[in-house]
N, C-alpha and C positions, 0 to 999 in steps of 0.2 A: 455643351453636356453636362446634365449636371450629376458630379460623382454620386454612388448612393455610401449611407451612413452607418451603412446597417447590413447584417446579412439575409439572404432571400428576397432583396430588392429588385436586381438586376441579373439576367442571367446573360452571358453570352453564348452563341452556336458558331462552331464554325466547321467547314467541311474539310480534309485534307486528303491526298490522294499520294499513289504511291505505286511504285511499279517491285515485281520480284526478281529478280535474274532472268527468270523464266519468263520474263515479260508478261506475266500476268499481275493484271492491273487491281489496287483492292484501294478501298477507301473508309476513311474515319469520319464516326461524329462526335464532335469533344464541346462537352457543355461544361462553361465553367462558372463560378457565384462570382462577381468582380469585386464584392466588397472582402473576401475573405479570401481568393483566390485559390477556392477549393475545383477539383476536378471534381463533377457530382455525377460525371458519366463520358465514357469513352465504349463508341459502338464500333466495329470492324464489323464490315461484311464487302466482298467483293463486287457489289452494286447497293446501293441504297438508295431505297423506296420514299415515297411520302409517308405510307404507312408504316415504318421501323425509324422516323422521325418520330411519325406521332406516338409510337408505343415506347421511346426512350423517354419521350417528353408527359406521357400520360403514367407512367412509374416514378419519374420525378416527383409529379404532383402529387402523388400519393403516399410517397415518401415524404416532400419536404414544404406542401402545399406550395401552390404556384404562387413564384414572385411577382411583382411588382410589375416588371419591364421585364419583355425579350427582346436581347439585340441579336441581329446578325448583317454580317455586312449584304450586298443586295444579289449579290446570287442562291439566295435561300430557293425561290419558287422554281431556277431553272438546274440547282442543284437535288430538291427533294421534288421534283417533276412527277406528276403521276404518270401510269405507263399507258394514258390516251395522250399524255403531253401536254397538258393543263398544267399552269402554272398552280402551284400550293401558297395560298394566304395564310403567313404566319397568324397574324390577326385573326381570320374565320377558324383555322387548328388552336388558338389561347381559349380561342374564347367556346370553343367549344368543348376545351376540355375541360374549364373552370369549374362546373358545373362536380366533379370530382372531388 
């Protein structure tokens, strides 16, 4: 994997989950610029849906412009699954947002 040599070339997405003492779960979406190591977004909700991921990416694309690449572990489709249980393609989502 080629390392980025400037900001806004590659972002990484990751999902984290935890549980409150009352046993209620929550999810966190983190977006980090791999070159600057700046955390561009932290989105916390009880349930994260594909629309939530798209909203976060849309806001980031408008603020920073789209990166050259977006990297995620192989569970993005499962983690951001739509309500009808279809997998969400990051490539399709990113390209759909490229015109912003």
